[in-house]
N, C-alpha and C positions, 0 to 999 in steps of 0.2 A: 503492499500501497504506500503510496507517493505522500511527500512530509508537509505537515498542515501544521500551521499555527493557528488553535482552535479562536472563532470568533461567535461567541456563542449570542448572537443576535437575539432579533424575531424568529420566534418555532413558526414556520409554514408549514404546515399540513402534514400529513405521512410521508416520506420515505420514499415509496415507489406509486406516490402522488403521479401520474400520468399529466409531462408538463403542459396539456393543452388547458389541463382545470388551474395552471396558476395563476395563466389569465383570458380571464370571460370576463364578457360584457357589449358592446354594441360598437362598431365604426364610427366614424367623423362624416362616412362616404353621405347619412343617409340623410335626410331631412328629422326622424322620424327614429333617429336612436335611444335606444334609453341611456341616458349618460350615469357615472359613477354618480356620487353621492355628492354631491358638491360641482354638478354639469360638465365634470370633465371627461371629455371620452375615454373608455377602458378599450385593451386592444384587445380584438379576439382571432377567430380564423377566417375574416373577410378582408380581400385585399385593401390596400389604403398604400400609404406613401409609400413609393420607393426605398428600399433600404441595404445599403453594402454592410458589412457586417465581416469584418479583420478577426479570425482564430486563430489564437497560437498558443498549441500546446507541448507539454515533453514528448518524449519519443514515448511509445506504444511498446514498450518493454514490459508489461504486466496486464494482464487480463483487462482489472480495472479498468488502465490505464487507455487502453484501445476501444472497451466501452462507451468512456469516456467520447472518444473520435467519434465515435457511430451513432453516440447518442448526436453530439452537434453538426451532424452533415445529413441524420435523417431529420431534425426537426427541421432542419435547414427546406430543405426539400419540400414543406410540407407545404411552403407558404411561398406562392408568386410574383411576392415581392421585396423578397428574401436575396439578395445575391450574398454566398459565403467565398470571400476571398481567407484560404486553410492553408498556413505553411506547414515546411514537413518537422515533423519533429523532431524536438534536439533536446538533449540531457545535458550538449556542453550552452553554460549559460553566453559565453559572446555569441554564438549561432544563434541565438532565441534574440538575446537582444537584436541583432544585426536582422532581422525573419521581421519583430517587430517595426522594426525601424522602417522596413520597407511599408508594411502596411498604414505607415503613419505617410511615409511619402507619394502613398496609393491616394490619401486623402478619403480613404474610407468613413464609413457615416459615425461606426460604433466597432472599438475593440472586445474581444472577450478572451481574456488570458488567464490558461492557467500558466504560472510557473514553474521553469524547473527548480528556480529557488527565488522563495518569494522576494527575501530581504538583500539577495543579489538585481532581480530587475526593477527591487524599487523608483529606480530614475527611469528608465525607461518608461515605465504608466505615469511618470508625475510627470515625463517631454509630450503624453498622449495627449492628458489632461488639458496642458498648457496649450497646446495645439487644437483645444476646444477638440478635441476626438475622445467621449466619454468612453471611459473603462468599465464594463464589467468581470470583478476579478475573481476566479474563479478558484476555490477553494482553498490552495496555498496561500497566502493572504502577505502582501504588500505589508512593509515595516511605516506606514503614514497612512489615514484614512484621504490623503489629498492626493494619490494613485488612482484611488478608482472614484469609480459615481455609486457602484453597489457591489459590497463582497456576499455570495453564493456557495456555502458550501457543507460540510458535514459536521457534524459533532464525536469527536473522538470519547471524550470523556461521557457523553449520550451514551456511546457504544457501551461500553463496562459498568455505565451503572446499570444497563439493562441487561445487562449481560450476567450481573451480578444479582441483580433484582429474579428474574427467570431460574436463575442454580439454586438463590434461596428461599423461591416456593414450591419449588421440589422436592428442593431438600428439609422442608421446613420443621417435617414431622420426626426427622429419622435423629438419633443424640449422638456427639462427636462426628457431626460431618466433619471429610477433607474434602477441601479442590486442589486443583491445583491450575499453573497458566503458560499458556504456551506466547510470550508475547512477540513483537515483531520487534525490530532494530531499537536498540536501545540510545541508542542514539539522538533517537528524532524524539522531538518534543509528543506528536501524534503517540508513540506508542508511549509517553509516561503519562499521558494523559487518560487512556483509555486502562492506564494500570491503576492511577488513584480512582479512575470513576470504578472499578471491576473492586476495590480496597474498600470502597467512600459504601455503597452498597452493602456488601455482606458485611461491616458494622450492623447493621439492622438485625443482623441475625445469628445471636448470640452461640447455636449448638454448631456454625460453623466455622473451620478457620483454616485458610491457605498452610498449607505444607511446604510448597514448593514453588517454582518458576526457573522456566529458559527464557530465553530471548535466542529466534530464531532472527532470519534476514527476510522474511515473506519470500518465500522461492523452495518450491515442492522440497526441492534436495534438502534446504536449510530444516525444512520441516519434522522430515522425515530423522535425522540425525536427531536434534536437540528431540521429539520426541523421543524415540528409543532411549534417549540419557534419561527421562525422567521417565520411563515403565520401569527402566533400571533399577533408577535410586526409588522408587517407588515399588512396593508390591502390592499394598489395594491406597483406592483413593476415593470420591463418590462421584466427582465431576472434574470437567475439565474446559477450561474455555481457551481459548486459541484467536488470534488478533486479528486471522486473516486465512482466506477460503484458503486462496492458492497455495500457503505452504501447508492449509492442513489435507488436502493431497495428499503428501509426505507423510502428512501426521498418521492419519489412516490407511496407507499400505505400514504403520510398522505399527501400527497398532495392531493389522490382522495378522502380521509377521508374530507376534508378541503374542496372540491368539488369545488377549485380551477383548472381554464385554462386560464388565463387571460396574460401570460408570454411564454418566450419562455426558457426554462434550455438545459445545456451542461453540460457533465459529463466529465468524464475522466477514463483513462486506457483502455476500448477495453475490455468489458464483453458480452459474446454473446448476453447476457437478454438485452443489450444496444443497439445491435446494432438491434438485432428483434421489440424491439422498434419502434429506426430510421426508418427501410422500413415498420413499418406496420402504423405510421403518425398519430393516434391517439390522439395522448395525446401530452402535453407542451416539453416533451424530443423531442431534433431536431437534432444534433450534440452529441459526444464525441471524447476529446483531445486523439490520443494515447500515452501508455506507454510502447511499444508488450515487452510481454515474449517472441516473435521469437527472441529478443536476447539472447537466453540461445542456439537455438540451431545456430545460427551465431558464439557462443561461441564454442561449437563445433566441427565448419568448420575448426576457426580460432585453437585451440588445435593440428586439424588432422595436417594442414600445417606447424604450429611449431615442430611436429614430423616429418615431413620429409622434413623438411627444404626448404620449398615450401615458395614463394611469392606469392601474392593476384593477380588474373586474374585483367585487368584492373588502374594497376596503373605500376611503372616505377619502386618502389626499388624493391630492394631482399627482404627482408624482408619485412612479415607484421607489421600493424601500432602500434605504441606505444599506441592511445586511440583511440577510436573510437564510438561518442556521436548518437546514433538514433534518427532519427527526429520523433518528435510530429506532424503528419499530424491528422487533421479534419476530422473525418468520419461523412455527411450526409447523407441525400437518394438519394445525385447521387450520392456519389459512394461505398454504405456501400456494397452494394453485393459486390463487386473487396473482400471488407475487411470481409467480412463475415467467412472464413473459419479461419481466427485468431483469432478468437473471445473466449475467457473464460469463463468457465463454473465457 
């Protein structure tokens, strides 16, 4: 999972909300438009002013990042009034800065940027804003709000919190229950936030104790290796929270190889493979906590609304919000069918 400095701002609906639900209302093309609460038109699917959106993201070297790109592209195709100028993804800071500067020079109407490094790309965000090109900062946040018009992203603390509460409720009646944690890269703030949320949730369940934690690297290989170490060190435990479904593929391999099925597992992010395993319900994986890549589709919606000087349907304000934090819903066998179409590969 990519790096993020969390900004828990406005909680805006559920994680798997269709991006179209984000911006609903009527366009200003018709005289009988239903306005927002303040007579300001809200964006909807009907064609309006032509908008060119520049999109710059990192290299899609992770299933979640690939889903980010796919969501942005497919969302833009939905609108006949949107032209998407998309750069080739790069994890090289200098290369991404150059790509964004190219979009600025092209004078796109709005920029959507998921920076490879939020701190390092803050200056190019400021450059765009000073050139009167509003920026939708996606997920990894710039160092200053002056570098973006709107931030939209996930809630890492909320992921851990909801994972902890789900496990806590499942083990509520069990005396001396124990849990373990398979985290992501420990040098990332997002990993620390997820762990903090998980630990804070477990404080509500005095019968549960976290007895072990290992940090993997958001890869299948590291998930398998670190999970094998946890299984070797812990002969018995009741639940596992794994921060990332990609590394969870490796974790499940290690679990199968060890012949263990005596605990429940909760994943993180919302991979299609996790949804399918949850639906099948013949293994330890019982739930996953979302970090929705649909945020990229919502970012395109927000950029279009900005370009058309429209607001958000269902809200009284003239403008789109300054910050939107998506909810980290828990997906288990009871609701997995609803979320299945949002699963990433």
